[in-house]
C-alpha positions as CSV (number, residue, x, y, z in Angstrom):
1,X,0.0,0.0,0.0
2,X,3.0,2.3,0.3
3,X,3.4,2.4,-3.5
4,X,1.2,3.1,-6.4
5,X,-1.5,0.4,-6.7
6,X,-3.4,-0.9,-9.7
7,X,-6.5,1.2,-8.7
8,X,-4.6,4.5,-8.8
9,X,-3.0,3.5,-12.1
10,X,-6.4,2.6,-13.6
11,X,-7.9,5.9,-12.3
12,X,-4.9,7.9,-13.7
13,X,-5.3,6.2,-17.1
14,X,-9.1,6.9,-17.1
15,X,-8.4,10.6,-16.2
16,X,-5.8,11.0,-19.0
17,X,-8.1,9.2,-21.4
18,X,-11.0,11.4,-20.5
19,X,-9.0,14.7,-20.8
20,X,-7.4,13.8,-24.1
21,X,-10.6,12.7,-25.9
22,X,-12.7,15.5,-24.4
23,X,-10.5,18.3,-25.8
24,X,-12.0,18.3,-29.3
25,X,-15.5,18.7,-27.9
26,X,-14.6,21.3,-25.3
27,X,-12.5,23.4,-27.8
28,X,-14.7,22.6,-30.8
29,X,-11.6,22.0,-32.9
30,X,-11.7,20.6,-36.4
31,X,-9.5,17.7,-35.4
32,X,-10.7,14.5,-33.6
33,X,-14.1,13.2,-32.9
34,X,-16.6,15.5,-31.2
35,X,-20.0,15.3,-29.5
36,X,-22.8,16.3,-31.8
37,X,-25.2,18.9,-30.4
38,X,-28.9,18.0,-30.6
39,X,-31.7,20.1,-32.1
40,X,-32.4,21.9,-28.9
41,X,-28.8,23.0,-28.5
42,X,-27.7,24.0,-32.0
43,X,-31.0,24.7,-33.7
44,X,-32.7,22.9,-36.5
45,X,-36.0,21.6,-37.9
46,X,-38.8,19.8,-36.0
47,X,-41.7,18.4,-38.1
48,X,-44.7,16.1,-37.4
49,X,-45.7,14.4,-40.5
50,X,-49.0,12.7,-41.5
51,X,-49.3,10.0,-44.1
52,X,-51.9,9.4,-46.7
53,X,-52.2,5.6,-46.2
54,X,-55.1,5.3,-48.7
55,X,-52.6,6.1,-51.5
56,X,-50.6,3.0,-50.4
57,X,-53.6,0.9,-51.1
58,X,-53.9,2.3,-54.6
59,X,-50.2,1.8,-55.2
60,X,-50.4,-1.8,-54.0
61,X,-53.3,-2.4,-56.4
62,X,-51.4,-0.9,-59.3
63,X,-48.4,-3.1,-58.4
64,X,-50.6,-6.2,-58.4
65,X,-52.0,-5.3,-61.8
66,X,-48.4,-5.0,-63.2
67,X,-47.6,-8.4,-61.7
68,X,-50.6,-10.0,-63.3
69,X,-49.6,-8.7,-66.7
70,X,-46.1,-9.9,-66.3
71,X,-47.2,-13.4,-65.0
72,X,-49.7,-13.9,-67.8
73,X,-47.3,-12.7,-70.5
74,X,-44.6,-15.0,-69.1
75,X,-46.9,-18.0,-69.0
76,X,-48.5,-17.2,-72.4
77,X,-52.0,-16.8,-70.9
78,X,-54.1,-14.8,-73.4
79,X,-56.1,-12.0,-71.7
80,X,-57.7,-8.7,-72.5
81,X,-59.1,-5.6,-70.9
82,X,-56.8,-5.6,-67.8
83,X,-57.7,-2.5,-65.8
84,X,-58.2,-1.0,-62.3
85,X,-61.5,0.2,-61.0
86,X,-61.5,3.2,-58.6
87,X,-58.1,2.1,-57.4
88,X,-59.6,-0.8,-55.3
89,X,-60.3,-3.6,-57.8
90,X,-58.5,-5.2,-60.8
91,X,-60.6,-6.7,-63.6
92,X,-59.5,-8.7,-66.7
93,X,-60.9,-11.2,-69.1
94,X,-59.4,-14.5,-70.3
95,X,-59.9,-15.4,-73.9
96,X,-59.3,-19.1,-73.6
97,X,-61.3,-21.4,-71.3
98,X,-58.3,-23.7,-71.1
99,X,-56.3,-21.0,-69.3
100,X,-58.8,-20.6,-66.4
101,X,-57.5,-23.2,-64.1
102,X,-53.9,-22.3,-64.8
103,X,-54.5,-18.6,-64.3
104,X,-56.4,-19.1,-61.1
105,X,-53.7,-21.3,-59.6
106,X,-51.0,-18.8,-60.6
107,X,-52.8,-15.8,-59.0
108,X,-53.5,-17.6,-55.8
109,X,-49.8,-18.7,-55.5
110,X,-48.1,-15.5,-56.6
111,X,-50.4,-12.8,-55.2
112,X,-51.2,-13.1,-51.5
113,X,-53.8,-11.4,-49.4
114,X,-56.4,-11.1,-52.2
115,X,-59.9,-12.2,-53.0
116,X,-60.4,-13.6,-56.5
117,X,-63.8,-14.0,-58.0
118,X,-64.9,-15.1,-61.5
119,X,-68.0,-14.8,-63.8
120,X,-67.3,-17.0,-66.7
121,X,-64.1,-15.7,-68.3
122,X,-64.3,-12.4,-66.5
123,X,-62.3,-12.1,-63.3
124,X,-62.0,-9.5,-60.5
125,X,-59.3,-9.3,-57.9
126,X,-59.4,-7.2,-54.8
127,X,-57.4,-6.9,-51.5
128,X,-58.7,-8.6,-48.4
129,X,-59.5,-6.5,-45.3
130,X,-56.5,-8.0,-43.5
131,X,-54.2,-7.2,-46.4
132,X,-55.5,-3.6,-46.5
133,X,-54.7,-3.1,-42.8
134,X,-51.3,-4.7,-43.2
135,X,-50.5,-2.4,-46.2
136,X,-51.5,0.7,-44.2
137,X,-49.2,-0.4,-41.3
138,X,-46.4,-1.2,-43.7
139,X,-46.8,2.3,-45.3
140,X,-46.0,3.9,-41.9
141,X,-43.1,1.6,-41.1
142,X,-41.7,1.9,-44.6
143,X,-42.0,5.8,-44.5
144,X,-40.0,5.9,-41.2
145,X,-37.2,3.7,-42.7
146,X,-37.2,5.5,-46.0
147,X,-37.1,9.1,-44.5
148,X,-34.3,8.0,-42.1
149,X,-32.3,6.5,-44.9
150,X,-32.7,9.6,-47.0
151,X,-31.5,11.9,-44.2
152,X,-28.6,9.6,-43.4
153,X,-27.5,9.5,-47.0
154,X,-27.8,13.3,-47.2
155,X,-25.0,13.4,-44.6
156,X,-27.0,15.0,-41.7
157,X,-25.7,14.3,-38.2
158,X,-28.0,12.2,-36.0
159,X,-31.4,13.0,-37.4
160,X,-34.4,11.7,-35.4
161,X,-37.1,9.8,-37.3
162,X,-39.7,7.9,-35.3
163,X,-43.2,6.7,-35.5
164,X,-45.5,8.7,-33.2
165,X,-49.0,7.3,-32.4
166,X,-50.6,5.1,-35.0
167,X,-50.2,7.3,-38.2
168,X,-47.8,10.1,-37.5
169,X,-44.0,10.5,-38.0
170,X,-41.7,12.7,-35.9
171,X,-38.7,14.2,-37.7
172,X,-36.0,16.3,-36.0
173,X,-33.0,17.5,-38.0
174,X,-30.3,19.4,-36.1
175,X,-28.0,21.9,-37.8
176,X,-30.5,23.4,-40.3
177,X,-29.7,27.1,-40.1
178,X,-31.0,28.7,-43.4
179,X,-34.4,28.8,-45.1
180,X,-32.8,27.2,-48.2
181,X,-31.5,24.3,-46.2
182,X,-34.9,23.8,-44.6
183,X,-36.7,23.9,-47.9
184,X,-34.3,21.3,-49.4
185,X,-34.7,19.0,-46.5
186,X,-38.5,19.2,-46.6
187,X,-38.5,18.4,-50.3
188,X,-36.2,15.5,-49.8
189,X,-38.4,14.1,-47.0
190,X,-41.7,14.6,-48.8
191,X,-40.7,13.5,-52.3
192,X,-42.5,10.3,-53.1
193,X,-39.8,9.2,-55.6
194,X,-42.3,6.9,-57.2
195,X,-40.6,5.7,-60.4
196,X,-42.5,4.0,-63.2
197,X,-41.7,3.0,-66.7
198,X,-45.0,3.3,-68.7
199,X,-45.9,2.4,-72.3
200,X,-47.2,5.3,-74.5
201,X,-50.6,4.6,-76.1
202,X,-49.5,5.3,-79.7
203,X,-53.0,4.6,-81.1
204,X,-54.7,7.4,-79.3
205,X,-52.0,9.9,-78.3
206,X,-52.8,12.1,-81.2
207,X,-56.1,13.1,-79.4
208,X,-54.5,13.6,-76.0
209,X,-55.0,17.4,-75.9
210,X,-58.8,17.0,-76.4
211,X,-59.3,13.9,-74.4
212,X,-60.8,14.1,-70.9
213,X,-59.4,12.2,-67.9
214,X,-62.6,10.1,-67.8
215,X,-62.3,9.1,-71.4
216,X,-58.6,8.2,-70.9
217,X,-59.6,6.1,-68.0
218,X,-62.2,4.2,-70.0
219,X,-59.4,3.1,-72.3
220,X,-57.2,2.0,-69.3
221,X,-55.0,5.0,-69.8
222,X,-53.8,8.0,-67.8
223,X,-52.9,11.5,-68.9
224,X,-49.6,12.9,-67.5
225,X,-47.7,16.1,-68.3
226,X,-44.0,16.7,-69.1
227,X,-41.9,17.8,-66.1
228,X,-40.6,20.9,-68.0
229,X,-43.3,21.8,-70.6
230,X,-47.1,21.7,-70.8
231,X,-46.9,18.7,-73.2
232,X,-49.3,15.9,-72.4
233,X,-48.7,12.2,-72.7
234,X,-51.3,9.4,-73.0
235,X,-49.9,6.4,-71.1
236,X,-51.1,2.9,-70.2
237,X,-52.2,3.2,-66.6
238,X,-50.6,-0.1,-65.6
239,X,-46.8,0.5,-65.6
240,X,-44.4,-1.9,-67.2
241,X,-42.4,-1.8,-64.0
242,X,-41.8,0.5,-61.0
243,X,-39.2,1.6,-58.6
244,X,-39.5,-1.4,-56.3
245,X,-37.3,-3.2,-58.9
246,X,-34.5,-0.5,-58.7
247,X,-31.2,-1.5,-57.0
248,X,-29.1,1.7,-57.4
249,X,-29.3,5.3,-58.6
250,X,-26.3,7.6,-59.3
251,X,-25.7,11.0,-60.7
252,X,-24.0,11.1,-64.1
253,X,-23.6,13.5,-67.0
254,X,-24.8,13.3,-70.6
255,X,-23.0,14.3,-73.8
256,X,-23.9,18.0,-73.1
257,X,-22.4,17.8,-69.6
258,X,-25.9,18.0,-68.0
259,X,-26.7,16.0,-64.8
260,X,-28.7,12.8,-65.4
261,X,-29.8,10.0,-63.1
262,X,-28.5,6.5,-64.0
263,X,-30.4,3.7,-62.3
264,X,-30.0,-0.1,-62.3
265,X,-32.8,-2.7,-62.1
266,X,-32.8,-6.0,-60.3
267,X,-32.9,-9.3,-62.1
268,X,-36.6,-9.5,-62.5
269,X,-36.8,-5.8,-63.5
270,X,-34.1,-6.2,-66.1
271,X,-35.9,-9.2,-67.6
272,X,-39.2,-7.4,-67.8
273,X,-37.5,-4.3,-69.2
274,X,-35.6,-6.3,-71.8
275,X,-38.7,-8.3,-72.8
276,X,-40.8,-5.1,-73.2
277,X,-38.2,-3.2,-75.2
278,X,-37.7,-6.2,-77.4
279,X,-41.4,-6.6,-78.1
280,X,-42.2,-2.9,-78.6
281,X,-39.3,-1.8,-80.9
282,X,-40.4,1.4,-82.7
283,X,-42.7,2.6,-80.0
284,X,-42.2,4.8,-77.0
285,X,-41.8,4.2,-73.3
286,X,-42.1,7.0,-70.8
287,X,-39.9,7.4,-67.7
288,X,-42.3,8.8,-65.1
289,X,-41.3,10.1,-61.6
290,X,-44.0,11.2,-59.2
291,X,-46.6,11.4,-62.0
292,X,-44.4,13.6,-64.2
293,X,-42.9,12.5,-67.5
294,X,-39.2,13.1,-67.6
295,X,-38.6,11.5,-71.0
296,X,-40.4,9.4,-73.5
297,X,-37.8,8.0,-75.9
298,X,-38.3,5.7,-78.9
299,X,-37.3,2.1,-78.4
300,X,-34.9,1.4,-81.2
301,X,-33.8,-2.1,-80.1
302,X,-34.0,-4.5,-77.2
303,X,-32.3,-3.0,-74.1
304,X,-30.7,-5.6,-71.8
305,X,-28.7,-5.2,-68.6
306,X,-31.4,-3.3,-66.7
307,X,-29.8,0.1,-67.0
308,X,-32.0,3.2,-67.5
309,X,-31.3,6.9,-67.6
310,X,-33.5,9.8,-66.4
311,X,-32.8,13.2,-68.0
312,X,-34.8,16.3,-67.0
313,X,-32.7,19.5,-67.0
314,X,-31.7,18.9,-63.4
315,X,-29.6,21.2,-61.3
316,X,-26.7,19.2,-59.8
317,X,-28.1,19.5,-56.2
318,X,-31.5,18.4,-57.4
319,X,-30.1,15.4,-59.2
320,X,-28.1,14.5,-56.1
321,X,-31.2,14.7,-53.9
322,X,-33.3,12.7,-56.4
323,X,-30.7,9.9,-56.6
324,X,-30.8,9.7,-52.8
325,X,-34.6,9.5,-52.8
326,X,-34.5,6.7,-55.5
327,X,-31.8,4.7,-53.7
328,X,-33.6,4.9,-50.4
329,X,-36.8,3.8,-51.9
330,X,-40.2,5.3,-52.9
331,X,-42.7,6.2,-50.2
332,X,-45.6,3.8,-50.4
333,X,-47.9,6.7,-49.4
334,X,-47.3,10.5,-49.6
335,X,-46.5,12.4,-46.4
336,X,-47.6,15.9,-45.5
337,X,-46.5,18.3,-42.8
338,X,-48.9,18.6,-39.9
339,X,-46.7,20.7,-37.6
340,X,-43.4,22.5,-38.3
341,X,-41.2,24.3,-35.8
342,X,-37.8,25.8,-36.5
343,X,-35.4,26.1,-33.6
344,X,-33.0,29.0,-34.2
345,X,-29.2,28.7,-33.5
346,X,-29.5,31.6,-31.0
347,X,-32.1,29.7,-29.0
348,X,-29.8,26.7,-29.0
349,X,-26.9,28.9,-27.8
350,X,-29.1,30.2,-24.9
351,X,-29.9,26.6,-24.0
352,X,-26.2,25.8,-23.9
353,X,-25.4,28.8,-21.7
354,X,-28.2,28.1,-19.3
355,X,-27.5,24.4,-19.1
356,X,-23.7,25.0,-18.7
357,X,-24.4,27.6,-16.0
358,X,-26.6,25.1,-14.1
359,X,-24.0,22.3,-14.5
360,X,-21.1,24.5,-13.3
361,X,-23.1,26.0,-10.4
362,X,-24.2,22.6,-9.2
363,X,-20.7,21.3,-9.6
364,X,-19.1,24.1,-7.6
365,X,-21.6,23.9,-4.8
366,X,-21.1,20.1,-4.5
367,X,-17.3,20.6,-4.5
368,X,-17.5,23.2,-1.8
369,X,-19.9,21.1,0.3
370,X,-17.7,18.0,0.1
371,X,-14.5,19.8,1.1
372,X,-16.2,21.6,4.0
373,X,-18.0,18.6,5.3
374,X,-15.6,15.8,4.7
375,X,-12.2,17.6,4.6
376,X,-9.5,15.9,2.5
377,X,-11.9,12.9,1.9
378,X,-14.2,15.4,0.2
379,X,-11.3,16.6,-1.9
380,X,-10.6,13.0,-3.0
381,X,-14.2,12.6,-4.0
382,X,-14.0,15.9,-6.0
383,X,-11.0,14.5,-7.9
384,X,-13.1,11.5,-8.8
385,X,-16.0,13.7,-9.8
386,X,-13.8,15.7,-12.2
387,X,-12.6,12.4,-13.7
388,X,-16.2,11.2,-14.1
389,X,-17.1,14.3,-16.1
390,X,-14.1,14.0,-18.4
391,X,-14.9,10.3,-18.9
392,X,-18.5,11.0,-19.9
393,X,-17.4,13.6,-22.4
394,X,-14.7,11.4,-23.9
395,X,-16.9,8.3,-24.4
396,X,-19.7,10.4,-25.9
397,X,-17.1,12.1,-28.2
398,X,-15.6,8.7,-29.4
399,X,-19.0,7.4,-30.3
400,X,-20.1,10.7,-31.9
401,X,-23.1,10.8,-29.6
402,X,-25.7,13.5,-29.7
403,X,-26.0,15.8,-26.7
404,X,-29.4,17.2,-26.1
405,X,-30.8,19.4,-23.3
406,X,-32.2,16.3,-21.5
407,X,-28.8,14.7,-22.1
408,X,-27.2,17.6,-20.1
409,X,-29.8,16.9,-17.4
410,X,-28.6,13.3,-17.4
411,X,-25.0,14.5,-16.8
412,X,-26.1,16.7,-13.9
413,X,-27.9,13.6,-12.5
414,X,-24.9,11.4,-12.8
415,X,-22.8,14.0,-11.1
416,X,-25.2,13.8,-8.1
417,X,-25.1,10.0,-8.2
418,X,-21.3,9.9,-8.3
419,X,-21.2,12.2,-5.3
420,X,-23.8,10.1,-3.6
421,X,-21.5,7.0,-3.9
422,X,-18.7,8.9,-2.2
423,X,-21.0,10.2,0.5
424,X,-22.0,6.6,1.4
425,X,-18.4,5.5,1.4
426,X,-17.2,8.4,3.6
427,X,-20.1,7.9,6.0
428,X,-19.2,4.2,6.4
429,X,-15.5,5.1,7.0
430,X,-16.5,7.7,9.6
431,X,-18.8,5.2,11.4
432,X,-15.9,2.7,11.7
433,X,-13.5,5.4,12.9
434,X,-16.1,6.4,15.6
435,X,-16.0,2.8,16.7
436,X,-12.3,3.1,17.3
437,X,-11.1,1.0,14.4
438,X,-7.8,1.8,12.7
439,X,-7.7,4.1,9.7
440,X,-6.6,1.3,7.3
441,X,-9.3,-1.1,8.6
442,X,-11.9,1.6,8.5
443,X,-11.1,2.4,4.8
444,X,-11.2,-1.2,3.7
445,X,-14.3,-2.1,5.6
446,X,-16.0,1.2,4.6
447,X,-15.6,0.4,0.9
448,X,-16.6,-3.2,1.5
449,X,-19.8,-2.3,3.4
450,X,-20.8,0.5,1.0
451,X,-20.2,-1.4,-2.2
452,X,-23.4,-3.5,-2.0
453,X,-25.7,-0.5,-1.6
454,X,-23.8,1.4,-4.4
455,X,-23.8,-1.5,-6.7
456,X,-27.5,-2.2,-6.3
457,X,-28.5,1.4,-6.8
458,X,-26.3,1.7,-9.9
459,X,-27.5,-1.5,-11.5
460,X,-31.2,-0.7,-11.0
461,X,-30.7,2.8,-12.5
462,X,-28.7,1.3,-15.4
463,X,-31.5,-1.1,-16.1
464,X,-34.0,1.8,-16.1
465,X,-31.8,3.8,-18.4
466,X,-31.4,0.8,-20.8
467,X,-35.2,0.5,-21.0
468,X,-35.5,4.2,-21.7
469,X,-32.9,4.0,-24.5
470,X,-34.5,0.9,-26.1
471,X,-38.1,2.1,-26.1
472,X,-37.6,5.9,-26.0
473,X,-37.2,8.3,-28.9
474,X,-35.2,11.4,-29.6
475,X,-34.3,13.4,-26.4
476,X,-35.3,10.5,-24.2
477,X,-32.6,8.4,-25.8
478,X,-30.1,11.2,-25.2
479,X,-31.0,11.4,-21.5
480,X,-30.7,7.6,-21.1
481,X,-27.4,7.5,-23.0
482,X,-25.6,10.1,-20.9
483,X,-27.0,8.7,-17.6
484,X,-25.8,5.2,-18.6
485,X,-22.3,6.4,-19.5
486,X,-22.2,8.4,-16.3
487,X,-23.1,5.4,-14.1
488,X,-20.4,3.2,-15.7
489,X,-17.9,6.0,-15.4
490,X,-18.7,6.6,-11.7
491,X,-18.1,2.9,-10.9
492,X,-14.5,3.5,-12.1
493,X,-13.9,6.9,-10.5
494,X,-16.1,7.0,-7.4
495,X,-15.4,3.4,-6.2
496,X,-12.2,2.1,-7.8
497,X,-10.4,5.4,-8.2
498,X,-11.0,6.9,-4.7
499,X,-10.2,3.5,-3.1
500,X,-6.9,3.4,-4.8
501,X,-6.1,7.0,-3.8
502,X,-6.8,6.2,-0.1
503,X,-4.5,3.1,-0.3
504,X,-1.8,5.3,-1.9
505,X,-1.9,8.1,0.7
506,X,-2.7,5.9,3.8
507,X,0.9,6.2,5.2
508,X,0.5,10.0,5.2
509,X,-2.9,10.1,7.0
510,X,-2.3,11.4,10.6
511,X,-4.6,9.7,13.2
512,X,-4.4,12.8,15.3
513,X,-5.9,15.0,12.5
514,X,-9.0,13.0,11.5
515,X,-11.0,16.3,11.4
516,X,-8.7,17.4,8.6
517,X,-8.7,14.1,6.8
518,X,-12.3,12.9,7.3
519,X,-14.2,15.9,8.8
520,X,-14.5,14.2,12.3
521,X,-13.0,14.9,15.7
522,X,-13.0,11.4,16.9
523,X,-9.5,10.0,17.6
524,X,-8.6,6.9,15.7
525,X,-5.7,4.5,15.7
526,X,-3.5,4.1,12.7
């Protein structure tokens, strides 16, 4: 005990580690890993989104219609008049009675969650109630994942995207400081990014300018406009394929050095695309994104490989955002802003000042109290407290954790818990000294007696923090994270570290000055 022991060495290592890795966050230098400030501390954008789940039902029906067309063509089943009615039902007619059994078995096997009915050779297909509810729930879950992927690919630090209630989505994006940035993020979030490749109705397109929407629908068509001009296109309502078969999307440049989007289809999409282009050479196919026609080139030959290009007079930033949206997947249902709140950087700075002041004031008062009440033992506890703070900051910095206002409250709470551990230890030591035990025996038994109570309290608190982190969202996670790190750090500093310091300085503790060392006047034996 007269030399440095492993507890002191461990504590010294933890203190140096904490100081070194806290410096980038404390100085906000460009070098090293730093803590990311949350929305409430650096400003940003808070939105509550609603979702139009009924559109997901319509999209699902449209996808099913495309699947039916592909399956029948692939199996050489002759059919006619495939169309959707009011976005809820698919109807078609078989032309050969011999295909009825085969078609029925194929649809029941390949398209789940549907109700198939027949009247002779005329068939109708609609979603079951269970499939409708499942599709609505999937739309919410898929929207959360898609929006989170888009924001992560955009390069934003620690955005919060979480389901709220049954049909709402909470989005918090820290670091958005300008109106232009806010508008760009809102467009990225809300963009449906619904890609479709659709056949042009060459037989009737000449009358598109005079044709009504109802008349186009009666032919199983839809009228869409060009993204840059008022030009109208008459397209087959059931797409050849959609963005669900897309595997990648990147920004490229055409022969005029203008940004374009190059995307790649999966194996099934590439086969469908190759078969379609081979069958319809000389006709046109439209590239449609969010119900706007970006191009409608002539098919000059069969196109294999599943590579397609979108050109539309993009700005480079717009092409970049569109590629992100396509890669992260289309939203099954459109989202809309129900509530929007911008937190300015000045408000965030005020929060930092107020929280830092509260933390420093609480820290100083605790330090003073510990020294006045416990003497040098209080000073030892304060050294451990400083080490605890540096450890929290260092670990959060290494993991790039986000610090929020509740997170700062978590740090204040862990400071109190760390002090509480040393209070329990010091009181146990003082009790034993009052009983007349030696200083060395009092220290060892004091730590041994206090450990169980401290361990139980810390473990139960850590379990509660873990539950909060797993099931909480946003700021709740930040609070739980900082509290968990603080608890683990305090086990090293408040228990292991202070114990080692006492063992190290034990030969210098004067039994006749227990008031100076432990804040008591009782004589003890060394």
